[in-house]
C-alpha positions in Angstrom: -7.7 -34.9 -14.6 -10.8 -36.3 -12.8 -13.7 -37.4 -14.9 -16.3 -34.9 -13.6 -15.2 -31.3 -13.0 -17.0 -28.4 -11.3 -16.7 -25.0 -13.1 -17.8 -21.8 -11.3 -18.4 -18.7 -13.5 -19.2 -15.2 -12.3 -20.1 -12.3 -14.5 -23.0 -10.0 -15.1 -24.6 -6.6 -14.8 -24.7 -6.1 -18.5 -24.8 -8.2 -21.6 -21.2 -7.4 -22.2 -20.3 -9.5 -19.1 -23.0 -12.2 -19.4 -22.7 -13.3 -23.0 -18.9 -13.9 -22.9 -19.5 -16.0 -19.7 -22.1 -18.1 -21.5 -19.9 -18.4 -24.6 -17.0 -19.7 -22.4 -19.4 -22.1 -20.6 -20.7 -23.5 -23.9 -17.2 -24.2 -25.2 -16.2 -25.8 -21.9 -19.4 -28.0 -22.1 -18.3 -29.2 -25.6 -14.9 -30.3 -24.2 -16.2 -31.6 -20.9 -19.7 -33.0 -21.4 -19.8 -34.3 -17.9 -18.8 -31.1 -16.2 -21.0 -29.4 -13.6 -21.5 -25.6 -14.1 -22.7 -23.0 -11.6 -22.9 -19.3 -12.3 -22.8 -16.5 -9.7 -24.5 -13.2 -10.4 -25.9 -10.1 -8.8 -29.5 -10.3 -7.6 -32.0 -8.4 -9.7 -29.6 -8.0 -12.6 -30.2 -9.4 -16.1 -27.9 -12.4 -15.6 -30.6 -13.9 -13.3 -32.8 -14.2 -16.3 -30.3 -14.7 -19.2 -28.2 -17.4 -17.7 -31.1 -19.8 -16.9 -32.4 -19.1 -20.5 -29.0 -20.4 -21.7 -29.5 -23.6 -19.7 -27.3 -23.0 -16.6 -28.0 -22.7 -12.9 -27.2 -19.4 -11.2 -27.1 -18.1 -7.7 -27.4 -14.5 -6.8 -25.4 -12.3 -4.5 -26.7 -9.1 -2.8 -24.1 -6.8 -4.4 -23.9 -3.6 -6.4 -21.2 -1.2 -7.5 -20.2 2.1 -6.1 -22.7 4.7 -7.2 -21.1 8.0 -8.4 -24.3 9.9 -8.6 -26.6 8.5 -5.9 -24.0 8.8 -3.1 -26.5 7.9 -0.4 -26.9 4.5 -1.9 -23.2 3.7 -1.1 -23.9 3.5 2.6 -25.1 0.0 2.2 -22.1 -1.1 0.1 -20.0 -2.4 3.1 -22.9 -4.5 4.3 -23.5 -5.8 0.8 -19.9 -6.7 0.4 -19.7 -8.6 3.7 -22.9 -10.4 2.9 -21.7 -11.3 -0.6 -18.3 -12.6 0.6 -20.1 -14.8 3.1 -22.5 -16.1 0.5 -19.7 -16.7 -2.0 -17.7 -18.6 0.6 -20.8 -20.8 1.2 -21.4 -21.4 -2.5 -17.7 -22.4 -3.0 -17.8 -24.7 0.1 -20.9 -26.5 -1.2 -20.0 -26.6 -5.0 -16.3 -27.4 -4.6 -15.2 -25.8 -7.9 -12.0 -27.0 -9.7 -11.7 -23.6 -11.4 -13.3 -20.2 -11.0 -13.8 -17.8 -13.9 -14.7 -14.1 -13.8 -15.9 -12.1 -16.8 -16.6 -8.9 -14.9 -19.5 -7.3 -13.1 -20.4 -6.8 -9.5 -20.6 -10.4 -8.5 -17.2 -11.4 -9.8 -15.3 -9.6 -7.0 -16.6 -11.5 -4.0 -16.7 -14.8 -5.9 -13.1 -14.7 -7.1 -11.8 -13.2 -3.8 -13.2 -16.2 -1.9 -12.0 -18.7 -4.6 -8.5 -17.3 -4.3 -8.6 -17.6 -0.5 -9.6 -21.3 -0.9 -6.7 -22.0 -3.2 -8.9 -22.6 -6.3 -7.3 -21.7 -9.7 -8.9 -18.5 -11.0 -9.0 -16.9 -14.5 -10.1 -13.3 -15.3 -11.4 -12.4 -18.7 -10.8 -8.7 -19.0 -12.8 -7.3 -21.9 -11.8 -3.6 -21.8 -8.7 -1.7 -22.8 -8.8 -0.1 -19.4 -9.7 -2.5 -16.5 -12.1 -1.5 -13.7 -11.0 -1.4 -10.0 -12.4 -4.9 -9.3 -10.3 -6.7 -11.9 -7.2 -4.7 -11.1 -7.4 -6.0 -7.5 -8.3 -9.5 -8.6 -5.5 -9.6 -11.1 -2.9 -9.7 -8.3 -4.1 -13.1 -7.2 -5.5 -14.5 -10.4 -3.6 -17.4 -12.0 -4.4 -16.2 -15.6 -5.7 -13.0 -17.2 -7.1 -13.2 -20.7 -7.3 -9.8 -22.4 -8.5 -8.3 -25.6 -6.1 -5.3 -26.0 -2.4 -4.7 -25.9 -0.4 -2.8 -23.2 -2.3 -4.1 -20.2 1.0 -4.8 -18.4 0.3 -1.4 -16.8 -2.4 -3.0 -14.8 -1.7 -6.7 -14.5 1.4 -8.9 -13.9 2.9 -9.4 -17.4 3.6 -13.1 -16.8 -0.2 -13.8 -16.2 -1.5 -12.0 -19.3 -2.6 -13.8 -22.5 -4.1 -11.8 -25.4 -7.1 -13.8 -26.6 -9.7 -11.3 -27.5 -13.3 -11.3 -26.3 -15.7 -14.2 -26.9 -18.3 -13.4 -29.5 -21.4 -15.1 -31.0 -20.1 -17.8 -33.4 -22.9 -17.0 -35.9 -21.1 -13.7 -36.7 -18.3 -15.6 -38.4 -20.4 -16.2 -41.5 -22.4 -12.9 -41.7 -21.0 -11.9 -45.1 -22.9 -14.7 -46.7 -26.2 -13.6 -45.0 -26.7 -10.2 -46.5 -29.8 -11.2 -48.6 -31.2 -13.3 -45.7 -30.8 -10.2 -43.4 -32.6 -7.9 -45.8 -35.4 -10.4 -46.2 -35.7 -11.0 -42.4 -36.0 -7.3 -41.6 -38.1 -6.6 -44.8 -35.7 -4.0 -46.1 -35.4 -2.4 -49.5 -32.6 -4.2 -51.3 -31.2 -1.1 -53.1 -31.4 1.3 -50.1 -28.5 1.9 -47.6 -29.2 0.5 -44.2 -28.1 2.1 -40.9 -28.0 -0.1 -37.8 -28.3 1.7 -34.4 -27.1 -0.2 -31.3 -27.4 1.4 -27.8 -26.8 -1.7 -25.7 -29.4 -4.0 -24.1 -30.9 -1.3 -21.9 -30.6 1.4 -24.5 -28.7 4.7 -24.8 -30.6 7.9 -24.1 -28.2 10.2 -26.0 -28.1 8.0 -29.1 -31.9 7.6 -29.1 -32.4 11.3 -28.9 -29.9 11.8 -31.7 -31.7 9.4 -34.0 -35.1 10.9 -33.2 -33.8 14.3 -34.0 -32.4 13.2 -37.4 -35.2 11.0 -38.7 -36.1 13.5 -41.4 -32.4 13.9 -42.3 -32.1 10.1 -42.8 -35.2 10.1 -45.0 -33.6 12.8 -47.2 -30.4 10.7 -47.4 -32.5 7.7 -48.6 -31.4 5.6 -45.6 -33.5 3.0 -43.9 -32.9 2.3 -40.2 -32.9 -0.7 -37.9 -33.0 1.0 -34.5 -32.4 -1.0 -31.4 -33.5 1.5 -28.8 -33.3 -0.8 -25.7 -35.7 -2.1 -23.1 -35.8 1.2 -21.2 -36.9 3.3 -24.2 -39.1 1.1 -26.4 -42.4 2.5 -25.2 -41.2 6.0 -25.9 -39.9 5.3 -29.4 -42.1 2.5 -30.8 -44.4 5.1 -32.4 -41.7 5.7 -35.1 -42.5 2.2 -36.5 -45.2 4.1 -38.4 -42.5 5.7 -40.6 -41.7 3.8 -43.8 -37.9 4.0 -43.4 -37.7 3.2 -39.7 -38.1 0.1 -37.6 -37.7 0.3 -33.9 -36.8 -2.8 -31.8 -36.5 -3.2 -28.1 -34.0 -6.0 -28.6 -32.6 -7.8 -31.6 -32.7 -11.6 -31.3 -31.0 -12.1 -34.7 -27.9 -9.9 -34.3 -26.2 -11.9 -37.1 -28.8 -10.9 -39.6 -29.0 -7.3 -38.3 -25.2 -7.0 -38.8 -25.4 -8.7 -42.2 -28.1 -6.3 -43.4 -26.3 -3.1 -42.3 -24.1 -0.9 -44.5 -23.1 1.5 -41.6 -23.4 1.0 -37.9 -23.8 3.5 -35.0 -22.9 1.8 -31.7 -21.9 2.2 -28.1 -18.4 0.9 -27.5 -18.7 -1.6 -24.7 -16.0 -4.3 -25.0 -18.2 -7.1 -26.4 -19.8 -4.8 -29.0 -16.3 -3.6 -30.1 -15.1 -7.2 -30.4 -18.2 -8.2 -32.4 -17.9 -5.2 -34.7 -14.3 -6.1 -35.5 -15.5 -9.5 -36.8 -18.4 -8.0 -38.6 -16.1 -5.6 -40.5 -18.6 -2.9 -41.4 -18.0 0.9 -41.2 -18.8 2.0 -37.6 -19.4 5.3 -35.8 -18.7 4.8 -32.1 -20.6 7.0 -29.6 -19.1 5.9 -26.3 -21.1 6.2 -23.1 -19.4 8.7 -20.8 -21.2 7.3 -17.8 -19.2 4.1 -17.2 -16.4 3.4 -14.8 -13.0 4.7 -15.8 -14.6 6.0 -19.1 -13.6 2.7 -20.6 -16.0 2.9 -23.6 -14.1 6.0 -24.9 -10.8 4.1 -24.4 -12.2 1.0 -26.2 -13.4 3.2 -29.1 -10.1 5.2 -29.3 -8.1 2.0 -29.5 -10.0 1.2 -32.7 -10.1 4.7 -34.1 -6.4 5.1 -33.5 -5.9 2.2 -35.9 -8.2 3.9 -38.5 -10.8 1.2 -38.0 -13.8 3.3 -36.9 -15.0 6.9 -36.4 -15.2 8.1 -32.8 -17.8 10.8 -31.9 -18.2 11.8 -28.3 -21.6 12.7 -26.8 -20.4 16.3 -26.5 -19.8 16.3 -30.3 -23.1 15.0 -31.5 -24.1 18.3 -33.1 -21.6 17.3 -35.9 -23.2 13.9 -36.5 -25.2 14.8 -39.7 -22.0 16.1 -41.4 -19.9 13.1 -40.2 -22.6 10.6 -41.3 -23.3 12.2 -44.7 -19.6 12.4 -45.5 -19.1 8.7 -44.6 -22.3 7.7 -46.5 -21.1 9.3 -49.7 -17.5 8.2 -49.5 -17.3 4.5 -50.6 -13.5 4.5 -50.3 -13.7 5.6 -46.7 -16.2 2.9 -45.9 -14.0 0.2 -47.5 -10.9 1.6 -45.6 -12.7 1.5 -42.2 -14.1 -2.0 -42.9 -10.7 -3.4 -43.8 -8.9 -1.9 -40.9 -11.5 -2.9 -38.2 -11.6 -6.4 -39.6 -7.8 -6.8 -39.3 -8.2 -6.2 -35.5 -10.6 -9.1 -35.1 -9.7 -12.1 -32.9 -12.3 -14.7 -33.9 -10.7 -17.6 -32.0 -11.1 -15.8 -28.6 -13.5 -18.3 -27.0 -11.3 -21.3 -28.0 -8.1 -19.6 -26.8 -9.7 -18.7 -23.4 -10.9 -22.2 -22.8 -7.4 -23.5 -23.7 -6.1 -21.5 -20.8 -8.8 -22.8 -18.5 -8.0 -26.3 -19.6 -4.3 -25.7 -18.6 -5.4 -24.6 -15.2 -7.5 -27.7 -14.7 -4.7 -30.0 -15.8 -2.3 -28.3 -13.4 
């Protein structure tokens, strides 16, 4: 293998695509200190901010996904795709990558398509139990496909699949020793049950409305709340910080301590969140977003619920939430059962295993 290698990584749109990409880059950097890294993302998406914050260079493509609601916005899609394929080809020509890695998101498509055309080894990291259209197409030409769930031979060539799990923050591996630190960090009552609410980096409207509606209910249950409402909703909900048992956050910078402090967690079921929660091993109520491609959040949550590792509550069923929550809160045995089962599904060595596969491609 040559001394200095060039590694191209594409992924973004949501934190669920960005943070795995950064985790993979960080592990590669440990193994190849002299490697050159370049990320490719979608202009105006959060990766254009988060990737430089992590210390990596990024270039943006003019690309977005097919809009199911705003149909008129799709008229520009062919022009965006042609422009992005051309820009991706130029980036590849100039950067000369030895390997190209895609973790999902709008920009991964054009980037890996052009890498394949140039004969560059490509690896896809598919986070969901049900792949999106882009990765299904890319999988036909990819050299390796790292997955987090079983039974993906329905979508990808079986000889290319390696079950690795999804990369997660390494600081989550020791959260069970951080309970006291977490309660102190968030200034929580030590003897009061703590509910952690996670709606994703941008926030989840249905979950936020559910929590707002049940604030008095939580008070009667003697439950304190860490409520990550998301960037889009913080101005609307920050007023509830005035309540003694509630703290509202736009974003949680110390996710390890939030997880450590929690007794029960209510969360969306994006792939990265599910993988993290398996490692965390706390009782979880998943409320999947119904507004994502292929309804993959419901499929992710169902894969865990079918193993008796979590409770699944669809948005159409939120009227039953108080009963579901109170029943779980009062049933210590059920909490322990869910915790044990979800923790058994954890794949804590995912980042290392994915980078092992990348290293094989580099050597070949």
